[in-house]
C-alpha positions in Angstrom: -17.0 -9.7 -14.5 -15.1 -13.0 -14.7 -12.5 -13.9 -12.0 -8.9 -13.0 -12.7 -6.4 -15.6 -13.7 -2.6 -15.3 -13.6 -1.0 -13.6 -16.7 2.5 -13.6 -18.0 5.1 -11.8 -15.9 7.8 -10.0 -17.8 11.5 -10.1 -16.8 12.7 -8.1 -13.8 13.3 -4.3 -14.7 16.9 -3.1 -14.3 17.9 -0.5 -11.8 21.2 1.4 -12.5 24.1 0.4 -10.3 24.4 4.0 -9.1 21.1 3.8 -7.2 21.6 2.6 -3.6 19.6 -0.5 -2.8 17.8 -1.4 0.4 19.7 -4.0 2.4 17.3 -6.9 1.7 17.8 -6.9 -2.1 19.3 -10.1 -3.2 18.5 -11.8 0.2 15.6 -14.2 1.1 14.3 -11.7 3.8 15.2 -8.3 5.3 17.3 -8.1 8.4 14.7 -7.8 11.3 14.4 -4.2 12.8 15.1 -3.9 16.4 15.1 -0.1 16.8 12.6 2.3 18.2 9.2 2.9 16.5 9.8 6.6 17.1 11.8 8.0 14.2 14.6 10.6 14.6 13.7 14.1 13.2 16.6 13.9 10.6 15.3 10.6 9.3 11.7 12.1 9.2 13.1 14.8 7.0 14.5 12.3 4.5 11.1 10.4 4.7 9.3 13.5 3.6 11.3 13.6 0.4 10.9 9.9 -0.3 7.2 9.9 0.6 6.5 12.9 -1.6 8.2 11.2 -4.4 6.3 8.0 -4.0 3.0 10.0 -4.0 4.1 11.7 -7.3 4.9 8.3 -8.9 1.5 7.0 -7.8 -0.1 10.0 -9.5 1.9 9.2 -12.8 0.8 5.5 -12.7 -2.7 6.3 -11.8 -3.1 8.7 -14.8 -2.2 5.8 -17.1 -4.8 3.3 -15.6 -7.1 3.2 -18.7 -8.9 0.3 -20.5 -6.4 -1.5 -22.7 -3.3 -0.7 -20.7 -1.5 -3.7 -19.1 -0.6 -3.7 -15.4 3.0 -4.5 -16.6 2.8 -1.2 -18.5 1.8 0.6 -15.2 4.8 -1.1 -13.5 7.2 0.3 -16.3 5.7 3.8 -15.6 6.3 3.6 -11.9 9.8 2.0 -12.2 10.9 4.7 -14.7 9.6 7.5 -12.7 11.4 6.4 -9.5 14.8 5.5 -11.1 14.9 8.7 -13.1 14.8 10.5 -9.8 17.4 8.4 -8.1 15.1 6.3 -6.1 14.9 2.6 -5.8 11.4 0.9 -6.0 11.3 -0.8 -2.6 9.1 -3.7 -3.6 11.6 -4.9 -6.2 13.4 -7.8 -4.7 11.6 -7.6 -1.3 11.3 -11.2 -0.2 11.8 -12.1 -3.8 9.0 -9.9 -5.2 9.6 -9.4 -8.9 8.2 -6.1 -9.7 8.6 -2.4 -8.9 4.9 -1.9 -7.7 1.8 -4.0 -6.9 -1.2 -3.8 -9.0 -4.3 -5.4 -7.4 -7.3 -5.5 -9.8 -10.9 -6.1 -8.7 -11.0 -9.1 -6.3 -7.2 -8.9 -5.6 -6.9 -7.6 -2.0 -3.2 -6.7 -2.2 0.2 -7.7 -3.6 -1.1 -8.4 -7.2 2.0 -8.9 -9.5 1.9 -6.7 -12.7 1.5 -8.9 -15.8 0.3 -8.9 -19.4 -3.5 -8.6 -18.6 -5.0 -5.4 -20.1 -7.2 -3.5 -17.9 -10.9 -3.6 -18.9 -13.7 -1.1 -18.9 -15.3 -1.3 -15.3 -12.2 -2.7 -13.6 -10.7 -1.0 -10.5 -6.9 -1.3 -9.8 -5.0 -0.5 -6.6 -1.5 0.7 -7.2 0.9 0.3 -4.3 4.3 1.9 -4.8 7.2 2.7 -2.3 10.2 4.9 -2.9 13.6 4.0 -1.3 15.6 7.2 -1.2 18.5 8.4 1.0 18.2 5.3 3.2 14.5 5.7 3.9 11.1 4.4 2.5 7.9 6.3 1.6 4.9 3.9 0.9 1.5 4.8 -0.6 -1.3 3.4 -2.6 -4.6 4.3 -4.2 -7.4 2.6 -6.1 -8.1 3.9 -9.5 -11.4 3.5 -11.5 -10.9 2.2 -15.0 -13.4 3.4 -17.5 -17.1 3.2 -16.4 -17.3 1.6 -13.1 -20.5 0.1 -11.4 -22.0 2.5 -8.8 -21.7 -0.1 -6.0 -18.0 -0.5 -6.8 -17.4 3.3 -7.1 -19.0 3.8 -3.7 -16.7 1.1 -2.2 -13.7 2.9 -3.5 -14.9 6.2 -2.2 -15.8 4.9 1.2 -12.4 3.1 1.4 -10.7 6.3 0.9 -12.9 7.9 3.7 -12.1 5.0 5.9 -8.4 5.9 5.5 -9.1 9.5 6.3 -11.0 8.6 9.4 -8.2 6.3 10.6 -5.7 9.1 10.1 -8.0 11.5 12.2 -8.0 8.9 15.0 -4.2 9.2 15.4 -3.4 11.1 18.6 -0.4 10.6 21.1 -1.5 8.8 24.2 -4.0 6.5 22.4 -3.4 3.0 21.4 -3.0 1.9 17.9 -6.1 -0.2 18.2 -8.2 3.0 18.0 -7.4 3.2 14.3 -8.9 -0.2 13.5 -11.8 0.5 15.7 -12.7 3.7 13.8 -12.2 2.1 10.5 -14.3 -1.0 11.2 -17.1 0.9 12.7 -17.4 3.0 9.6 -17.1 0.1 7.2 -19.8 -1.9 9.0 -22.4 0.8 8.3 -22.2 -0.3 4.6 -21.8 -4.1 5.4 -18.3 -4.1 4.0 -15.7 -6.7 5.0 -12.6 -5.4 6.6 -9.4 -7.4 5.7 -7.6 -8.6 8.8 -4.6 -10.5 7.6 -2.8 -7.6 5.8 -2.2 -4.6 8.0 -0.5 -1.2 8.2 3.1 -1.2 9.4 5.9 0.8 11.0 8.3 2.3 8.3 11.4 4.5 8.1 14.9 3.2 7.4 13.1 -0.3 7.5 10.4 -1.1 5.0 8.4 -2.9 7.7 9.6 -2.2 11.4 7.5 -4.7 13.0 4.9 -2.3 14.4 1.4 -3.6 13.2 -1.4 -1.2 12.5 -4.7 -3.2 12.3 -7.7 -1.9 10.3 -10.3 -3.8 12.5 -11.1 -3.6 16.1 -8.8 -5.7 18.2 -7.6 -4.7 21.7 -4.5 -6.9 21.3 -2.8 -4.2 19.3 -2.1 -1.9 22.3 1.1 -0.1 21.2 1.0 3.4 22.6 0.9 6.2 19.9 3.7 8.5 20.5 5.0 11.6 18.8 7.7 10.9 16.2 6.3 7.4 15.3 6.1 6.8 11.6 3.8 4.2 10.1 1.3 3.4 7.5 -2.4 3.1 7.5 -3.8 1.1 4.5 -7.4 -0.2 4.9 -8.7 -3.0 2.6 -12.5 -3.1 2.3 -14.5 -5.7 0.4 -18.0 -6.0 -0.9 -18.0 -9.6 0.6 -15.9 -11.6 2.8 -12.4 -10.6 4.2 -11.2 -14.1 4.0 -8.7 -14.8 1.2 -7.0 -17.2 -1.2 -3.5 -17.0 -2.2 -2.3 -17.6 -5.8 0.5 -20.0 -6.5 2.9 -17.1 -7.0 2.9 -16.7 -3.1 1.8 -13.0 -3.4 -1.5 -12.4 -5.0 -4.3 -12.5 -2.4 -7.9 -12.5 -3.7 -11.1 -12.5 -1.7 -12.3 -16.1 -1.1 -15.8 -15.2 -2.6 -14.1 -13.1 -5.4 -15.9 -10.0 -4.3 -14.5 -6.7 -5.3 -12.1 -5.0 -2.9 -10.4 -1.5 -2.6 -7.5 -0.1 -0.7 -5.8 3.3 0.1 -2.6 4.0 2.0 -0.5 6.9 3.4 2.7 7.0 5.4 2.2 9.2 8.6 4.2 11.0 11.1 2.7 11.3 14.6 2.8 14.9 15.8 2.1 16.4 19.2 -1.5 16.9 18.2 -2.3 14.2 15.6 -0.8 12.9 12.3 1.1 14.5 9.4 0.5 12.8 6.1 4.0 12.5 4.5 2.8 10.8 1.2 1.2 13.9 -0.5 2.3 14.8 -4.0 
């Protein structure tokens, strides 16, 4: 499998003027969030709707991830799915990002920009899509197998999904967010996988990224107390090699430094009195 090279990026897709935009669209960066990490119940109710829609859009895009299909075609599917239902694709225009979802193929850890490269038999592709609807965001991603994938890579994908599930189960009020990374890293280490450090989960609600950091590796510095009503993402990225990365000239596409394959899964969660409710279910 030869390393990826940047493809041609198509023009930015249009969103009808009738669909409300997040405040950051057209600006270099979002306004910093300074509110609570605990989300009000009426906002959570809206997040349930946005998150379910994001999950359904993810399913629609994933179903099309087949050999010969370009990642730009996947972007078109996700874009149309959201705008037809009155939602704005949160990534479009976020800090200048040019597309409506991220497609991270093979050695791309995250934030791959959809382009004209066709998917090939044996690839894996992570699709990361976020719906902005009724003033809130719902964020999810999954890694899809394209055609006939090597056993080692297939197992990486399965185990990355399991790492996400274990991270979710670790969420309990009264614990520190560091428990999530401890659980994920201890599981990944069983298989000798790298655990990406520089890209993390994040708080989310009316803000795409609230400032709350959810690491996927064991680090006591991340000691925010988990409280009922908090909303955040868990989105582990595991690699067959190093967790160190290179960044393409586009300023977004992060690939493993050794070009080893990497997988990712993500859910948006609500902390309950007893654990976590997954909001991004279709």
